[in-house]
MISE-726935 format. One record per residue (C-alpha): y, z, x negated; residue number from 1. Coordinates in pm, 1 decimal, always signed. Example, Ala and Ser with C-alpha at 12.3 -4.5 7.8 and 13.67 -1.06 7.14 Angstrom:
<rs>
py=-450.0	pz=+780.0	px=-1230.0	midren=1;
py=-106.0	pz=+714.0	px=-1367.0	midren=2;
</rs>
This chain:
<rs>
py=+3.6	pz=+2.1	px=-3.4	midren=1;
py=+337.5	pz=-95.8	px=-130.0	midren=2;
py=+579.3	pz=+179.0	px=-248.3	midren=3;
py=+861.8	pz=+39.4	px=-21.4	midren=4;
py=+630.6	pz=+82.7	px=+276.7	midren=5;
py=+528.6	pz=+439.0	px=+184.1	midren=6;
py=+899.5	pz=+544.4	px=+146.4	midren=7;
py=+984.7	pz=+406.1	px=+487.8	midren=8;
py=+679.8	pz=+558.7	px=+663.5	midren=9;
py=+746.7	pz=+885.5	px=+487.5	midren=10;
py=+1094.4	pz=+902.8	px=+620.4	midren=11;
py=+986.6	pz=+816.7	px=+969.0	midren=12;
py=+719.4	pz=+1085.6	px=+988.9	midren=13;
py=+938.4	pz=+1348.8	px=+822.2	midren=14;
py=+1198.0	pz=+1296.6	px=+1098.9	midren=15;
py=+943.3	pz=+1356.5	px=+1372.2	midren=16;
py=+813.1	pz=+1691.0	px=+1262.6	midren=17;
py=+902.0	pz=+2021.1	px=+1470.4	midren=18;
py=+822.9	pz=+2382.3	px=+1397.1	midren=19;
py=+691.3	pz=+2631.2	px=+1663.5	midren=20;
py=+951.7	pz=+2913.7	px=+1688.3	midren=21;
py=+716.7	pz=+3207.1	px=+1688.0	midren=22;
py=+465.9	pz=+3104.2	px=+1419.7	midren=23;
py=+660.0	pz=+2850.6	px=+1211.2	midren=24;
py=+344.1	pz=+2612.2	px=+1258.1	midren=25;
py=+446.8	pz=+2244.6	px=+1223.1	midren=26;
py=+361.3	pz=+2015.9	px=+1504.6	midren=27;
py=+437.9	pz=+1656.7	px=+1635.0	midren=28;
py=+484.0	pz=+1525.7	px=+1982.6	midren=29;
py=+206.6	pz=+1286.4	px=+2095.4	midren=30;
py=+474.9	pz=+1035.4	px=+2224.2	midren=31;
py=+652.2	pz=+1030.7	px=+1887.8	midren=32;
py=+325.6	pz=+983.7	px=+1710.5	midren=33;
py=+233.2	pz=+700.7	px=+1940.0	midren=34;
py=+531.4	pz=+506.8	px=+1820.9	midren=35;
py=+480.9	pz=+599.6	px=+1464.2	midren=36;
py=+118.6	pz=+459.6	px=+1467.0	midren=37;
py=+229.5	pz=+148.7	px=+1636.5	midren=38;
py=+80.6	pz=+195.6	px=+1989.2	midren=39;
py=+292.9	pz=+23.9	px=+2252.0	midren=40;
py=+115.2	pz=+167.8	px=+2558.1	midren=41;
py=+64.4	pz=+534.9	px=+2621.6	midren=42;
py=-257.4	pz=+460.5	px=+2808.2	midren=43;
py=-415.2	pz=+316.2	px=+2503.2	midren=44;
py=-293.7	pz=+598.0	px=+2274.1	midren=45;
py=-422.1	pz=+857.7	px=+2524.4	midren=46;
py=-770.9	pz=+724.3	px=+2481.7	midren=47;
py=-741.4	pz=+784.4	px=+2109.3	midren=48;
py=-624.7	pz=+1137.8	px=+2168.1	midren=49;
py=-938.3	pz=+1190.3	px=+2389.7	midren=50;
py=-1155.9	pz=+1080.8	px=+2098.2	midren=51;
py=-973.0	pz=+1310.0	px=+1867.0	midren=52;
py=-1019.5	pz=+1610.9	px=+2101.9	midren=53;
py=-1398.5	pz=+1541.0	px=+2104.0	midren=54;
py=-1403.8	pz=+1532.4	px=+1727.4	midren=55;
py=-1212.2	pz=+1858.6	px=+1725.8	midren=56;
py=-1470.0	pz=+2035.4	px=+1949.4	midren=57;
py=-1761.1	pz=+1891.2	px=+1752.0	midren=58;
py=-1598.0	pz=+2033.1	px=+1444.3	midren=59;
py=-1608.3	pz=+2379.4	px=+1604.5	midren=60;
py=-1249.1	pz=+2422.1	px=+1698.7	midren=61;
py=-1095.3	pz=+2468.7	px=+2040.5	midren=62;
py=-896.8	pz=+2149.7	px=+2152.4	midren=63;
py=-649.2	pz=+2342.8	px=+2341.2	midren=64;
py=-539.7	pz=+2519.6	px=+2028.3	midren=65;
py=-455.8	pz=+2196.3	px=+1854.3	midren=66;
py=-366.0	pz=+1973.0	px=+2163.7	midren=67;
py=-167.9	pz=+2192.1	px=+2413.2	midren=68;
py=-18.7	pz=+2003.0	px=+2693.2	midren=69;
py=+348.9	pz=+2038.6	px=+2750.9	midren=70;
py=+635.1	pz=+1905.6	px=+2960.1	midren=71;
py=+975.6	pz=+1810.2	px=+2814.8	midren=72;
py=+1300.7	pz=+1658.6	px=+2922.4	midren=73;
py=+1400.9	pz=+1319.9	px=+2768.0	midren=74;
py=+1721.3	pz=+1121.5	px=+2796.9	midren=75;
py=+1704.7	pz=+813.2	px=+3030.3	midren=76;
py=+2065.9	pz=+692.7	px=+2984.0	midren=77;
py=+2411.2	pz=+765.2	px=+3106.2	midren=78;
py=+2362.1	pz=+1152.7	px=+3051.1	midren=79;
py=+2064.2	pz=+1165.3	px=+3273.1	midren=80;
py=+1727.2	pz=+1331.0	px=+3190.2	midren=81;
py=+1398.0	pz=+1337.6	px=+3348.1	midren=82;
py=+1072.2	pz=+1544.4	px=+3280.5	midren=83;
py=+774.0	pz=+1384.7	px=+3119.3	midren=84;
py=+427.8	pz=+1505.8	px=+3016.6	midren=85;
py=+354.7	pz=+1520.3	px=+2651.3	midren=86;
py=+109.2	pz=+1697.0	px=+2403.5	midren=87;
py=+206.2	pz=+1917.0	px=+2104.5	midren=88;
py=-12.4	pz=+1816.5	px=+1815.0	midren=89;
py=-102.3	pz=+2027.6	px=+1508.1	midren=90;
py=-138.4	pz=+1868.3	px=+1165.3	midren=91;
py=-515.4	pz=+1872.4	px=+1223.8	midren=92;
py=-484.6	pz=+1707.5	px=+1560.7	midren=93;
py=-266.2	pz=+1442.2	px=+1407.6	midren=94;
py=-525.8	pz=+1379.0	px=+1145.5	midren=95;
py=-806.9	pz=+1346.2	px=+1388.5	midren=96;
py=-602.2	pz=+1095.5	px=+1581.3	midren=97;
py=-523.9	pz=+898.9	px=+1261.3	midren=98;
py=-894.9	pz=+904.7	px=+1179.3	midren=99;
py=-978.4	pz=+720.7	px=+1495.3	midren=100;
py=-731.5	pz=+437.4	px=+1412.3	midren=101;
py=-771.4	pz=+126.5	px=+1212.3	midren=102;
py=-708.9	pz=+216.5	px=+834.8	midren=103;
py=-623.3	pz=-154.1	px=+759.0	midren=104;
py=-295.2	pz=-79.5	px=+940.2	midren=105;
py=-30.5	pz=+67.0	px=+706.7	midren=106;
py=+88.6	pz=+334.5	px=+957.3	midren=107;
py=-266.7	pz=+457.0	px=+1024.7	midren=108;
py=-361.4	pz=+458.0	px=+651.1	midren=109;
py=-30.4	pz=+652.6	px=+568.2	midren=110;
py=-88.7	pz=+892.3	px=+861.9	midren=111;
py=-448.2	pz=+975.3	px=+740.8	midren=112;
py=-305.6	pz=+1092.9	px=+417.8	midren=113;
py=+12.4	pz=+1247.4	px=+531.7	midren=114;
py=-171.6	pz=+1476.1	px=+766.1	midren=115;
py=-452.6	pz=+1555.5	px=+531.0	midren=116;
py=-240.4	pz=+1688.7	px=+237.8	midren=117;
py=-82.4	pz=+2023.4	px=+244.1	midren=118;
py=+250.0	pz=+1909.9	px=+99.1	midren=119;
py=+469.0	pz=+1641.0	px=+250.6	midren=120;
py=+605.5	pz=+1526.0	px=-70.0	midren=121;
py=+612.4	pz=+1159.1	px=-89.4	midren=122;
py=+484.7	pz=+1127.0	px=-457.9	midren=123;
py=+186.3	pz=+1334.1	px=-363.7	midren=124;
py=+114.7	pz=+1126.5	px=-57.6	midren=125;
py=+148.5	pz=+805.5	px=-260.3	midren=126;
py=-91.5	pz=+944.7	px=-527.6	midren=127;
py=-341.4	pz=+1047.5	px=-257.5	midren=128;
py=-338.7	pz=+710.8	px=-81.0	midren=129;
py=-415.8	pz=+548.8	px=-416.0	midren=130;
py=-706.6	pz=+789.4	px=-480.2	midren=131;
py=-844.0	pz=+713.3	px=-126.3	midren=132;
py=-818.3	pz=+342.0	px=-178.7	midren=133;
py=-1006.2	pz=+378.8	px=-509.2	midren=134;
py=-1267.7	pz=+610.4	px=-366.7	midren=135;
py=-1339.5	pz=+375.4	px=-58.4	midren=136;
py=-1358.4	pz=+81.8	px=-297.4	midren=137;
py=-1619.5	pz=+255.5	px=-506.5	midren=138;
py=-1830.4	pz=+334.6	px=-180.3	midren=139;
py=-1796.6	pz=-32.5	px=-95.6	midren=140;
py=-1921.6	pz=-153.3	px=-433.3	midren=141;
py=-2217.7	pz=+78.3	px=-398.9	midren=142;
py=-2313.4	pz=-84.3	px=-82.1	midren=143;
py=-2284.1	pz=-436.8	px=-217.0	midren=144;
py=-2479.9	pz=-336.4	px=-524.4	midren=145;
py=-2745.5	pz=-190.0	px=-299.2	midren=146;
py=-2760.3	pz=-515.5	px=-100.6	midren=147;
py=-2779.7	pz=-730.3	px=-414.7	midren=148;
py=-3057.2	pz=-504.0	px=-557.7	midren=149;
py=-3245.3	pz=-531.7	px=-229.7	midren=150;
py=-3225.5	pz=-907.3	px=-215.5	midren=151;
py=-3329.2	pz=-950.0	px=-575.6	midren=152;
py=-3627.9	pz=-716.6	px=-539.7	midren=153;
py=-3735.4	pz=-891.7	px=-220.2	midren=154;
py=-3738.8	pz=-1234.7	px=-395.1	midren=155;
py=-3853.4	pz=-1129.5	px=-748.9	midren=156;
py=-4069.0	pz=-819.7	px=-701.9	midren=157;
py=-3930.4	pz=-674.5	px=-1020.9	midren=158;
py=-3763.5	pz=-349.3	px=-1029.2	midren=159;
py=-3577.5	pz=-434.7	px=-1354.6	midren=160;
py=-3427.7	pz=-771.1	px=-1262.4	midren=161;
py=-3124.3	pz=-625.5	px=-1082.9	midren=162;
py=-3023.0	pz=-415.1	px=-1392.6	midren=163;
py=-3039.5	pz=-721.6	px=-1615.4	midren=164;
py=-2860.1	pz=-944.7	px=-1379.3	midren=165;
py=-2589.2	pz=-689.3	px=-1304.2	midren=166;
py=-2544.9	pz=-648.2	px=-1689.1	midren=167;
py=-2493.7	pz=-1010.6	px=-1733.6	midren=168;
py=-2237.9	pz=-1016.8	px=-1462.2	midren=169;
py=-2061.8	pz=-734.3	px=-1636.5	midren=170;
py=-2043.7	pz=-924.0	px=-1952.1	midren=171;
py=-1890.8	pz=-1213.9	px=-1777.0	midren=172;
py=-1633.0	pz=-1006.4	px=-1599.5	midren=173;
py=-1534.2	pz=-816.2	px=-1920.5	midren=174;
py=-1477.3	pz=-1117.1	px=-2154.2	midren=175;
py=-1808.4	pz=-1086.7	px=-2340.7	midren=176;
py=-1821.2	pz=-705.6	px=-2357.0	midren=177;
py=-2155.3	pz=-567.0	px=-2230.6	midren=178;
py=-2173.1	pz=-268.6	px=-1994.5	midren=179;
py=-2264.7	pz=-42.9	px=-2287.9	midren=180;
py=-1971.3	pz=-177.1	px=-2500.6	midren=181;
py=-1739.7	pz=-111.9	px=-2221.5	midren=182;
py=-1856.3	pz=+250.8	px=-2173.8	midren=183;
py=-1808.4	pz=+306.8	px=-2542.1	midren=184;
py=-1460.2	pz=+137.2	px=-2531.4	midren=185;
py=-1349.0	pz=+360.7	px=-2241.3	midren=186;
py=-1527.7	pz=+672.0	px=-2385.9	midren=187;
py=-1749.0	pz=+704.7	px=-2073.3	midren=188;
py=-2091.5	pz=+883.8	px=-2108.8	midren=189;
py=-2381.5	pz=+635.4	px=-2133.0	midren=190;
py=-2555.2	pz=+829.9	px=-1853.2	midren=191;
py=-2280.7	pz=+766.9	px=-1610.2	midren=192;
py=-2199.0	pz=+452.1	px=-1408.2	midren=193;
py=-1928.5	pz=+234.1	px=-1567.5	midren=194;
py=-1774.7	pz=+187.8	px=-1214.3	midren=195;
py=-1707.6	pz=+553.3	px=-1165.9	midren=196;
py=-1424.0	pz=+526.9	px=-1426.6	midren=197;
py=-1293.7	pz=+182.0	px=-1357.7	midren=198;
py=-943.3	pz=+121.4	px=-1187.3	midren=199;
py=-939.7	pz=+11.9	px=-828.6	midren=200;
py=-878.5	pz=-353.4	px=-900.6	midren=201;
py=-1181.1	pz=-374.9	px=-1129.3	midren=202;
py=-1396.8	pz=-202.6	px=-878.6	midren=203;
py=-1281.3	pz=-455.9	px=-615.9	midren=204;
py=-1340.7	pz=-741.6	px=-862.8	midren=205;
py=-1698.7	pz=-637.6	px=-915.8	midren=206;
py=-1753.1	pz=-590.0	px=-536.3	midren=207;
py=-1609.2	pz=-926.4	px=-466.1	midren=208;
py=-1833.6	pz=-1106.2	px=-721.1	midren=209;
py=-2136.8	pz=-912.3	px=-569.0	midren=210;
py=-2047.8	pz=-1032.5	px=-217.7	midren=211;
py=-2025.4	pz=-1398.4	px=-332.7	midren=212;
py=-2357.0	pz=-1362.3	px=-515.8	midren=213;
py=-2521.6	pz=-1199.1	px=-202.6	midren=214;
py=-2405.1	pz=-1488.9	px=+15.7	midren=215;
py=-2502.7	pz=-1763.6	px=-211.3	midren=216;
py=-2847.8	pz=-1634.4	px=-294.6	midren=217;
py=-2927.7	pz=-1644.2	px=+82.1	midren=218;
py=-2740.8	pz=-1967.4	px=+146.5	midren=219;
py=-2909.5	pz=-2167.2	px=-149.1	midren=220;
py=-3237.5	pz=-1973.1	px=-121.8	midren=221;
py=-3239.3	pz=-1878.6	px=-489.5	midren=222;
py=-3575.6	pz=-1742.3	px=-597.6	midren=223;
py=-3595.6	pz=-1707.5	px=-968.6	midren=224;
py=-3418.7	pz=-1456.6	px=-1199.7	midren=225;
py=-3267.4	pz=-1738.2	px=-1408.0	midren=226;
py=-3100.2	pz=-1904.7	px=-1095.6	midren=227;
py=-2968.5	pz=-1567.3	px=-954.2	midren=228;
py=-2834.3	pz=-1464.0	px=-1293.9	midren=229;
py=-2645.6	pz=-1803.3	px=-1341.3	midren=230;
py=-2507.3	pz=-1755.8	px=-990.2	midren=231;
py=-2385.5	pz=-1397.9	px=-1064.0	midren=232;
py=-2246.1	pz=-1494.0	px=-1402.8	midren=233;
py=-2047.6	pz=-1772.5	px=-1251.2	midren=234;
py=-1902.3	pz=-1549.1	px=-988.3	midren=235;
py=-1795.5	pz=-1293.4	px=-1226.8	midren=236;
py=-1646.5	pz=-1561.3	px=-1452.0	midren=237;
py=-1450.4	pz=-1713.4	px=-1162.8	midren=238;
py=-1326.4	pz=-1367.4	px=-1054.3	midren=239;
py=-1224.6	pz=-1300.1	px=-1420.3	midren=240;
py=-1030.6	pz=-1627.4	px=-1428.7	midren=241;
py=-825.5	pz=-1529.2	px=-1127.3	midren=242;
py=-745.3	pz=-1190.6	px=-1279.4	midren=243;
py=-651.8	pz=-1342.1	px=-1615.0	midren=244;
py=-431.9	pz=-1593.3	px=-1437.3	midren=245;
py=-237.4	pz=-1306.0	px=-1312.0	midren=246;
py=-223.3	pz=-1155.2	px=-1651.8	midren=247;
py=-491.7	pz=-891.0	px=-1574.0	midren=248;
py=-774.4	pz=-850.2	px=-1836.2	midren=249;
py=-1044.5	pz=-601.8	px=-1699.0	midren=250;
py=-1158.9	pz=-501.2	px=-2048.6	midren=251;
py=-811.9	pz=-412.6	px=-2150.8	midren=252;
py=-731.8	pz=-183.8	px=-1847.8	midren=253;
py=-734.7	pz=+205.7	px=-1917.2	midren=254;
py=-999.5	pz=+412.4	px=-1758.1	midren=255;
py=-926.4	pz=+592.6	px=-1422.9	midren=256;
py=-1022.3	pz=+946.9	px=-1337.8	midren=257;
py=-1384.4	pz=+1031.2	px=-1286.5	midren=258;
py=-1449.6	pz=+924.5	px=-918.5	midren=259;
py=-1669.5	pz=+1238.5	px=-878.7	midren=260;
py=-1352.7	pz=+1458.1	px=-950.9	midren=261;
py=-1157.8	pz=+1251.7	px=-704.5	midren=262;
py=-1430.0	pz=+1303.3	px=-446.2	midren=263;
py=-1425.5	pz=+1685.4	px=-508.1	midren=264;
py=-1054.2	pz=+1681.2	px=-465.3	midren=265;
py=-1066.0	pz=+1493.1	px=-135.0	midren=266;
py=-1340.4	pz=+1734.2	px=-2.6	midren=267;
py=-1134.3	pz=+2034.1	px=-100.9	midren=268;
py=-845.5	pz=+1892.5	px=+90.9	midren=269;
py=-1049.7	pz=+1835.6	px=+383.0	midren=270;
py=-1165.2	pz=+2194.3	px=+379.7	midren=271;
py=-805.0	pz=+2322.1	px=+366.8	midren=272;
py=-714.7	pz=+2095.4	px=+643.0	midren=273;
py=-980.1	pz=+2239.5	px=+861.7	midren=274;
py=-833.7	pz=+2590.1	px=+824.9	midren=275;
py=-500.6	pz=+2469.4	px=+969.0	midren=276;
py=-340.6	pz=+2733.4	px=+1204.5	midren=277;
py=-349.2	pz=+2650.5	px=+1582.9	midren=278;
py=-45.1	pz=+2639.9	px=+1797.7	midren=279;
py=+57.9	pz=+2901.3	px=+2032.2	midren=280;
py=+57.5	pz=+2758.7	px=+2389.7	midren=281;
py=+383.7	pz=+2575.4	px=+2448.3	midren=282;
py=+500.4	pz=+2565.3	px=+2807.2	midren=283;
py=+815.4	pz=+2371.8	px=+2760.0	midren=284;
py=+1006.2	pz=+2193.9	px=+2475.3	midren=285;
py=+1343.6	pz=+2021.3	px=+2489.6	midren=286;
py=+1389.0	pz=+1708.8	px=+2288.5	midren=287;
py=+1756.9	pz=+1674.6	px=+2240.0	midren=288;
</rs>
């Protein structure tokens, strides 16, 4: 996500937060969140809220503590006001709502992190969004590798073929450096997976090459190790050419933080989020 988008979304979300007078607990109005997340119709957004309430109950929390119904007065023009129904949402409630949205949309992806972290500082949110993107990319790479491994074993009946083919793909992607040489270059333990220490763009490059190989093996009905290896090498070479054309050399990029540490950090954040204080029941709020 671009920094300019993060800055704008951060400003919009910051302007929408309120504090409960008795407890000081932060909350957001559902109708404000509806607009922040890009929902044009309340009816559609209400369905997402219901899903979030179910998730809240499954997690062992009382939905009424995090989704209390309220009524508030709003301006309708020319100094007139009318009363409407709304919901006061805790940070945890907002997070559950965001989790039920499409993370490919910038406001949803931003909200998932904004409501997950305990600080609302923009730079912390920006860092966390990058960590989540890398973590998700690593999980996706694992899936494409499992698919490739399964296809290769199905056709060759050799448990070692996948490792040899993947290694040749790495050599093509990293400009002649083998997987072992890259681990040594980046000071990665030989017992750990190289991808656990690669930056997001390299992880996605490996995944993209895998996806092309998976597709072409099936399409062209490749059934020998030599043919599959040539296919995988070519795909990694092509991906490398695209990166080099944009002045990105995978073998020259610095290592990223151990993905296992990132995962532990995200899990810790989630545990802290689940301990969020509930709201006291709110009978009426005025949105002046």
